N, C-alpha and C positions, 0 to 999 in steps of 0.2 A: 504494500500500500504506500501511497505517496505521503510524504511528510513535508508540509509547507511551513516555512518560517512565519511566525506570527499567528498561526492557526492551531487549533487543537490537533495534537498529534496522536493518532490512534496507534496502539501497539500493533506491530505486524502480526497478522494472523498466522498461526502455526499451520504448516502444511500437514495434510492428512497423513497420519501414520508416523509423524516425526516425534511426537511427545509421548513419554511414558505415562501410563495411567497414574503413576505415583510421582509425577514430576515435581510436586512441591516437597516431597520427602526423599528424593532420589539421593542415594549415597554418592558422594563425589570422590571417586577413587581412580587415580591414574595407575594402572598396573605396569605397563611397559610400552615402549615404542613398538615392539613387534606385534603386541596384541592390538594396539590401536590402529596400526597400519593395516592389519588384516581386516579389522572391522570396517574401517573406512573404505577399503577396496571392495569388500563384499556389498556395501551399501551404495556403491556407485559415486562416491565423493570425488570432487575435482582435485583434491590434494592429499598429501600424506601428513604424518605427524609433524614433520619439520615445517611444512607449510602452515599448519595450524598454529604452531608455536609462534611463528612470525606474525600471523594475523592477530593472535592474542596479545602479543607484546604491543602492537600498534593500538589495539583496543584499550588496553590498560592505560597506556600513555594518554589517551583521549578521554578516559573515564567512561568508556562504552561497556555495557554488560556483555556477558558471553552469548546470550541468545541470538542476537542478530548476526554475529560472526559465525555461529554454528549453522544457522539456517542458510547462510551463503555458501556452504560447502557443497551444495547440490544444485545443479542447473534446474532440475524439476523437483522430483520427490525422491527421498532415499528409499532403498529397497531392503527389506529385512526378511530373513528366512523364518524368524520367530520373534515374539515379543521379548524374549530373553536377550536376543542379539541387540535389539533396539535399546533396551535398558542398559546393557553392558556398554554399548557405544556412548550413550549420553553420560553415563556415569564416568567413563574415562575422560570424555571431553570436558566435563565440568570440573573434574579433579585436576586436569591439566591446566585449566584456566586459573584455578585456585593457586596452583604452584607458580604460575607465571606472575599472578597478581601479588604473591607474597614477596617477590623480589629476591628470593634466595636462589642460590645456584643448585641445579639438580641435574642428574644424569638421565638422559632420555632412555637409556638402555636398562636402567634399574627400576625396580618396583618402588613406588612411592605412594603413600596413602594420605589423604586428607580426611580429617574427621567429618563424619556425616553431618550435613547441615541442611537447613530448610531455606528455600528461596524466600526472600523477604517480600511479603505482599504489600501492594500499595495501600496506604491507610484509607480509612473511610473519609470521604470529603467533608469539609466543614459544613455546618448547617447553612442552608441557603435562605438568607433573609431578604434578598432583593433579586434583581436580575442576574443570571450567571454571566461570568466573563469567560474568556478563552481558557484561562488557567484553571478555573473551577471545573469546566466541562472536561478538560483533560484529566484532572485528578479523579473525577467521578468515573470516567470511562476506564481508567487504569485500574481502579479498585474493582469495578464490575468485571473486567477481564481477568483479574487475579482471584476472584472469589466465585468459583462455579456454583457453590451451594446458594449463595446470595443471588446469583443470576438466575438460577432455577426457580427460587422462591418468587422473584420479581416476574419471571416468565409466566408462572401460574397466575399471579395477580393480574398481569396484562391480559392473559387469555380470558380470565373470569370477568374482568371489569370493562374491557375494551372490545368485546365481541362485535358491538355495533360499528365501531370504527373499522375493524377488519372487514366487515361486510361492505362498508362503503368503498374500501380499497378494491375489493373483489368485483364490485359493480362498476368500477371505472373502466373496465375493458382494456387494462394495460396488458402488456406481454407478461409472461411468467417472470421474466427478469425484473420488469417494472414493478409487478406486485410484490415480489420478494424484497426488492429494495425499499419500497415505501413502508412495508410492514416492519421490516427490521429497523428502519430509521425511527419509526414511531415508537417501537419498543425501546430503543436506546434512549430517546428523550423521556419517555415515561419512567424508565428505570433510573436514569440519572436524577431526575427531579425527586423521585421517591427516596433515593439515597440521601438527598439533601434535606429530608424531613418534610417535604410537601406531600399532600395527599391529592391524587388526581381523580376527579369524578369521571363517571362514564361519559364518553363523548358520543352524542347522537347527531343525526344528520343536520338537525336544525342548529346545532352548535358550530358547525363548520362554516366559516365565512365564504361567500361566493367570490369575493375578490380579495386580493392581498392588501393589507394596510401597512403603511410604512413604519408606524410606531407601535404596532400591536404585538410584535415579536421581538425579543431581545436580539441585538445585532450578533452576539456570539452564537446564538442558536441558528440564525440565518446563515452565518458563515459555516457552521457545522454541516448544515444541509448541503451547501454548495461544495464544500470540500469532499463530502461523501459522494456526491455526484461524479466528481472527477475520478475518484477511486473506482466507482462502479463502472464507468466507461472504460477504464484501463484494466479491469479485472481479467485475469488469465482464463477463468472459467465463467461462462454465462455473463459476458459483459452486457451492460445496459445499452440498447440500441441508441445511436446518436440522435436519430430522428425522433426518438421518444423523450428526449431530454426536457423540452419545454413543458410537456404535459406532466411528466413525473415531478419536475421541480415545482410546478404550480400546485399540484395536489399535496406534495410533501410539505410545502410551506404552509398551506392552508390547514392541514391536519396538525402540524406543529403548533400553529397559532391556537387552534382549538384546545390542544392538550395544555398549552401554557395558560390559557384562560381558565381551564378547569381546575388548575392547582389551587389548593387552599392552604 
């Protein structure tokens, strides 16, 4: 996904099959260069352990976490013979990153273990007392992306409370990609506002404005919608058709305005 300066930056979506089911408690253990080279080769990675060390050193110097570096190791998606291979590979990669980040000298050919550690989750966003700004939206999204149970809870709340809104999207006769985009975007806005302590009432057809109003929707939310549209059009899978952009944007913004107005 694209990350634009000055706009909310969404965490890169993990490629299918690349994350261990126990990613948040994955043991960070670098066993040896030989083992990691084998795992990288089997998964179809573009580089070997030495290449990874070089990339990690650059990432550490710039304060970049390991995840984006790791995801760049494959042109498309990694291939695993088993879940155990996937877990072993990511355990070794995270352990190697810990070693590089520690600044200590280490022998690539020797076994070295880093204590098991948990990935730090993004904190819950501050209570939302007024209109959200870019930084607040980013913090809310990152927490939502890091907290699958919270996301599931809010997903159920969205399904139960916003079924009328979803029916409106379905009736819009957008393409499958357009429907999926607008629905997911409405869920994001709903979930982030709820995380901020706001309660969103059910949005009915009569609550949705027929035309956009310049001052009815916070500027940061409007930018969030536009940034998401750029990402959706550039998506590798099921991109949003370019000729559908105006209709999708219009509907997404009007529904976002209705959601914002429903917040108490």
